[in-house]
ZAGU-610052 format. One line per 3 residues: their letters; for each residue x, y, z of C-alpha. Coordinates in nm, 3 decimals. Layout:
REM ZAGU-610052
a> X:Y:Z  ...
***
This chain:
REM ZAGU-610052
mkn> -0.572:1.703:0.138  -0.273:1.836:-0.053  -0.019:1.629:0.125
kti> -0.219:1.324:0.123  -0.263:1.361:-0.255  0.082:1.405:-0.356
ffs> 0.183:1.112:-0.129  -0.058:0.889:-0.300  0.063:1.024:-0.649
vlv> 0.411:0.952:-0.554  0.341:0.601:-0.381  0.133:0.465:-0.670
lfl> 0.391:0.580:-0.937  0.659:0.420:-0.745  0.480:0.090:-0.671
swt> 0.338:0.060:-1.008  0.636:0.154:-1.198  0.900:-0.043:-0.982
aaa> 0.689:-0.347:-1.061  0.664:-0.261:-1.438  1.076:-0.208:-1.421
lfy> 1.127:-0.562:-1.266  0.887:-0.713:-1.514  1.078:-0.555:-1.823
lln> 1.420:-0.654:-1.669  1.310:-1.004:-1.632  1.230:-1.007:-2.021
gdl> 0.878:-1.000:-1.954  0.634:-0.976:-2.254  0.284:-0.824:-2.237
qtt> 0.180:-1.050:-2.503  0.231:-1.378:-2.317  -0.010:-1.515:-2.058
vgf> 0.255:-1.396:-1.780  0.232:-1.038:-1.943  -0.176:-1.072:-1.905
vfs> -0.145:-1.167:-1.552  0.111:-0.870:-1.477  -0.130:-0.628:-1.659
vgy> -0.401:-0.725:-1.454  -0.207:-0.711:-1.112  -0.095:-0.368:-1.230
mff> -0.443:-0.245:-1.219  -0.434:-0.312:-0.840  -0.145:-0.090:-0.759
pll> -0.389:0.224:-0.726  -0.617:0.016:-0.467  -0.322:-0.104:-0.273
svv> -0.182:0.257:-0.269  -0.522:0.384:-0.149  -0.537:0.106:0.141
ivq> -0.184:0.232:0.241  -0.253:0.602:0.254  -0.575:0.539:0.443
aih> -0.407:0.307:0.695  -0.111:0.558:0.754  -0.364:0.831:0.832
kep> -0.599:0.595:1.015  -0.896:0.631:0.789  -1.155:0.362:0.754
ilk> -1.033:0.137:0.477  -1.223:0.198:0.161  -1.510:0.368:0.327
glg> -1.666:0.679:0.200  -1.544:0.630:-0.159  -1.866:0.567:-0.336
vsf> -1.876:0.204:-0.307  -2.259:0.142:-0.371  -2.467:-0.119:-0.549
kln> -2.785:0.065:-0.525  -2.899:0.044:-0.867  -3.035:0.308:-1.110
rwf> -3.026:0.397:-1.475  -2.669:0.518:-1.474  -2.530:0.172:-1.405
vva> -2.700:0.070:-1.747  -2.536:0.397:-1.930  -2.201:0.284:-1.765
wll> -2.245:-0.064:-1.905  -2.375:0.003:-2.272  -2.218:0.338:-2.348
pvv> -1.851:0.191:-2.393  -1.998:-0.046:-2.651  -2.134:0.251:-2.847
fnv> -1.804:0.416:-2.822  -1.585:0.119:-2.911  -1.808:0.042:-3.229
aam> -1.839:0.400:-3.326  -1.438:0.471:-3.293  -1.420:0.142:-3.504
fas> -1.634:0.299:-3.795  -1.496:0.653:-3.734  -1.133:0.508:-3.798
alf> -1.239:0.463:-4.179  -1.228:0.851:-4.197  -0.833:0.787:-4.200
ppm> -0.748:0.613:-4.525  -0.594:0.377:-4.586  -0.773:0.223:-4.284
rfs> -1.123:0.068:-4.383  -1.376:-0.142:-4.234  -1.321:-0.498:-4.355
tet> -1.429:-0.851:-4.290  -1.127:-1.000:-4.453  -0.848:-0.892:-4.200
pil> -0.606:-1.175:-4.122  -0.681:-1.140:-3.744  -1.061:-1.175:-3.803
qda> -1.005:-1.462:-4.051  -0.797:-1.651:-3.789  -1.059:-1.597:-3.535
laq> -1.326:-1.730:-3.775  -1.118:-2.021:-3.864  -1.090:-2.106:-3.491
msq> -1.462:-2.037:-3.394  -1.599:-2.243:-3.698  -1.479:-2.562:-3.523
sip> -1.742:-2.490:-3.251  -2.002:-2.277:-3.453  -2.007:-2.409:-3.829
did> -2.210:-2.125:-3.956  -2.015:-1.835:-3.791  -1.939:-1.517:-4.009
ayk> -1.775:-1.187:-3.950  -2.094:-1.028:-3.842  -2.219:-1.288:-3.626
lla> -1.873:-1.274:-3.456  -1.912:-0.903:-3.425  -2.233:-0.959:-3.244
lti> -2.083:-1.255:-3.018  -1.787:-1.034:-2.942  -2.017:-0.742:-2.827
vsg> -2.226:-0.979:-2.601  -1.932:-1.146:-2.453  -1.767:-0.811:-2.391
lsa> -2.094:-0.685:-2.221  -2.070:-1.017:-2.008  -1.732:-0.975:-1.902
git> -1.753:-0.595:-1.869  -2.007:-0.612:-1.570  -1.834:-0.911:-1.422
ina> -1.462:-1.015:-1.421  -1.329:-0.702:-1.612  -1.520:-0.467:-1.362
lfa> -1.353:-0.655:-1.093  -1.022:-0.588:-1.249  -1.117:-0.216:-1.330
fge> -1.226:-0.160:-0.970  -0.858:-0.203:-0.860  -0.796:0.134:-1.055
eia> -1.138:0.303:-1.005  -1.156:0.300:-0.648  -0.855:0.517:-0.681
wrg> -0.918:0.744:-0.953  -1.296:0.785:-0.919  -1.309:0.686:-0.566
wll> -1.046:0.815:-0.324  -0.842:1.060:-0.543  -1.189:1.200:-0.675
kqf> -1.292:1.283:-0.323  -0.981:1.476:-0.241  -1.078:1.706:-0.520
egv> -1.421:1.759:-0.401  -1.518:2.147:-0.406  -1.275:2.188:-0.718
kfl> -1.430:2.257:-1.056  -1.533:1.933:-1.241  -1.343:2.009:-1.559
kis> -1.037:2.097:-1.391  -1.044:1.777:-1.179  -1.088:1.569:-1.508
lii> -0.790:1.733:-1.647  -0.567:1.682:-1.347  -0.689:1.303:-1.287
gaf> -0.709:1.231:-1.653  -0.350:1.364:-1.732  -0.202:1.154:-1.409
wgi> -0.401:0.849:-1.495  -0.235:0.855:-1.851  0.105:0.904:-1.704
wha> 0.059:0.619:-1.470  -0.002:0.387:-1.805  0.352:0.522:-1.925
pli> 0.542:0.163:-1.847  0.264:-0.036:-2.007  0.252:0.198:-2.318
amg> 0.640:0.197:-2.353  0.625:-0.183:-2.368  0.369:-0.185:-2.635
hny> 0.007:-0.171:-2.462  -0.233:0.013:-2.698  0.037:0.164:-2.927
aqh> 0.254:-0.127:-3.021  0.322:0.035:-3.379  0.432:0.371:-3.203
pfi> 0.502:0.331:-2.815  0.711:0.661:-2.799  0.434:0.889:-2.943
glg> 0.185:0.653:-2.773  0.306:0.787:-2.444  0.137:1.117:-2.536
mmi> -0.168:0.960:-2.687  -0.262:0.771:-2.385  -0.255:1.103:-2.174
vfc> -0.476:1.268:-2.426  -0.704:0.956:-2.425  -0.735:0.950:-2.040
vll> -0.804:1.321:-2.046  -1.091:1.304:-2.290  -1.215:0.981:-2.132
tpv> -1.206:1.104:-1.774  -1.513:1.352:-1.776  -1.731:1.081:-1.934
iqy> -1.662:0.827:-1.673  -1.661:1.110:-1.393  -1.980:1.233:-1.482
irv> -2.129:0.876:-1.478  -1.975:0.835:-1.142  -2.127:1.157:-1.016
ksk> -2.464:1.100:-1.141  -2.476:0.746:-1.023  -2.329:0.808:-0.676
svv> -2.120:0.507:-0.705  -1.770:0.427:-0.803  -1.895:0.089:-0.909
taa> -2.033:0.243:-1.245  -1.680:0.367:-1.311  -1.536:0.000:-1.255
ifh> -1.838:-0.107:-1.506  -1.756:0.139:-1.794  -1.386:0.077:-1.747
gtl> -1.423:-0.281:-1.752  -1.654:-0.299:-2.058  -1.429:-0.050:-2.244
nag> -1.151:-0.284:-2.221  -1.343:-0.567:-2.303  -1.446:-0.441:-2.647
agl> -1.112:-0.247:-2.732  -0.995:-0.504:-2.970  -1.265:-0.450:-3.204
slm> -1.078:-0.234:-3.427  -0.795:-0.463:-3.460  -1.023:-0.738:-3.582
yld> -1.229:-0.521:-3.826  -0.975:-0.257:-3.970  -0.756:-0.325:-4.260
nfn> -0.432:-0.129:-4.263  -0.493:-0.062:-3.910  -0.277:0.242:-3.742
dll> -0.264:0.268:-3.369  -0.221:0.640:-3.358  -0.534:0.706:-3.591
ggs> -0.748:0.422:-3.557  -0.962:0.225:-3.290  -1.061:0.371:-2.937
agl> -0.741:0.511:-2.824  -0.642:0.651:-3.160  -0.753:0.980:-3.319
agf> -1.088:0.841:-3.431  -1.152:0.751:-3.086  -1.060:1.099:-2.963
lvl> -1.322:1.244:-3.198  -1.592:1.015:-3.089  -1.495:1.094:-2.722
lvi> -1.527:1.466:-2.811  -1.878:1.393:-2.953  -1.981:1.209:-2.639
ncs> -1.827:1.489:-2.400  -2.019:1.751:-2.596  -2.338:1.558:-2.590
lfa> -2.320:1.498:-2.194  -2.247:1.873:-2.145  -2.542:1.980:-2.363
idk> -2.751:1.713:-2.165  -2.627:1.864:-1.827  -2.659:2.227:-1.925
wvt> -2.973:2.247:-2.111  -3.170:1.924:-2.046  -3.140:1.848:-1.668
ken> -2.963:2.192:-1.611  -2.771:2.067:-1.322  -2.453:2.222:-1.486
ift> -2.222:1.967:-1.333  -1.960:2.024:-1.581  -1.932:2.388:-1.477
kel> -1.987:2.380:-1.098  -1.756:2.255:-0.801  -1.764:1.915:-0.768
sle> -1.991:1.760:-0.490  -2.029:1.366:-0.449  -2.307:1.411:-0.199
***
């Protein structure tokens, strides 16, 4: 397990970071259409790395990694919880002045001006509802497909390699590695365009705090598909804070800022309490079992 895990880790960083370096050297910009295509493609390097590792070790490709479409209530949790998180992080950002919730931000006004051509009576709150609904739609379809390129690795193959290790220890290891894997994108302005250097550390913290939540849902649902749905829906609604926060600061506000960290702590503590005192399964404190 150790040698395979190390090989996978080196391989996925090599492939991903080499592609990012080439994109940067060719004057790539993540804010363009080409940049969007590259960002989507970047998400599939973990999947490619898993396939290569399995092929080298003569393992059945993508088998035994929890790819199951057998529905249960945790599919719903994986779909709705990211929306709760994104909205809560948006309002929690108001705890850090001078940021404040506003329906007058330039980004929002531009969006309303464009939308008014097709929806004459659109306003800030209707757009908020429409954004949430469209995010839910994308989160369970196209965004989930994109996120699957990552999740088949992080919460599929890699998680399987750590079976038998304590849940929280795995969360720390995979979460930190997941954050490090994002480094080239962060350096090019993804998530922390205002503070790309500090953003490298922020992304690691964000991924470490987010991993127990996704991992818990994946374990409870017995499917890595829920991880892809969670990830996809999270990404679909991540821009809410930019639209509805005045004086936005990417280190303090939004889902990937300090406000989001606080909300994630609340979610993690809530899941831990449910796990320990309601269901009494103690998944958080036990060794991982994917059976």
